[in-house]
LUMRO-724928 format. One record per residue (C-alpha): residue in one letter; x, y, z. Coordinates in steps of 0.1 Angstrom, whole numbers, padded with zeros to 4 digits, always signed. Layout:
aXYZ
...
end
This chain:
x-0116-0071+0168
x-0144-0059+0146
x-0149-0072+0111
x-0170-0056+0084
x-0179-0077+0054
x-0191-0060+0022
x-0204-0084-0004
x-0235-0084-0026
x-0242-0121-0019
x-0257-0124+0015
x-0247-0161+0017
x-0211-0151+0013
x-0214-0124+0040
x-0230-0150+0064
x-0203-0176+0057
x-0174-0151+0063
x-0191-0137+0094
x-0196-0172+0108
x-0159-0180+0103
x-0148-0147+0117
x-0170-0152+0148
x-0156-0186+0154
x-0122-0169+0156
x-0134-0143+0181
x-0142-0115+0157
x-0173-0093+0160
x-0187-0094+0125
x-0211-0070+0107
x-0222-0075+0072
x-0238-0055+0044
x-0249-0067+0009
x-0256-0031-0002
x-0227-0008-0009
x-0249+0022-0002
x-0250+0013+0035
x-0212+0014+0038
x-0208+0052+0047
x-0235+0049+0074
x-0218+0017+0088
x-0185+0034+0090
x-0200+0064+0108
x-0218+0042+0134
x-0189+0020+0144
x-0152+0016+0137
x-0138-0017+0124
x-0104-0033+0125
x-0108-0054+0093
x-0129-0050+0062
x-0135-0077+0036
x-0146-0061+0004
x-0160-0077-0027
x-0147-0058-0057
x-0174-0069-0081
x-0207-0055-0067
x-0237-0044-0088
x-0244-0007-0089
x-0209+0003-0077
x-0173-0001-0086
x-0150-0016-0060
x-0125+0011-0067
x-0151+0037-0057
x-0156+0019-0024
x-0118+0017-0020
x-0116+0055-0023
x-0143+0059+0003
x-0126+0035+0026
x-0093+0053+0022
x-0110+0084+0036
x-0133+0070+0062
x-0115+0039+0075
x-0079+0050+0078
x-0057+0024+0096
x-0082-0004+0090
x-0069-0036+0075
x-0085-0044+0041
x-0089-0077+0024
x-0102-0077-0012
x-0123-0106-0024
x-0140-0115-0056
x-0159-0145-0070
x-0153-0134-0105
x-0129-0153-0128
x-0126-0123-0152
end
């Protein structure tokens, strides 16, 4: 299974990727929301972990993109915000 992690904090991306790889997932990461369309074009993924609070973009905007470009992909929303 392929996992895509989208989070503006690279340390969080690396941590989630490491856990995923320990469980047999092929993990890719990006800390820049602008890279997401290109990543989705290059390779399909089975699971996406998406940080909703990213600078420069709204998580809802990314959700709209994912609903068009990643149909059938499981989605897990994450956030480090307490607001």
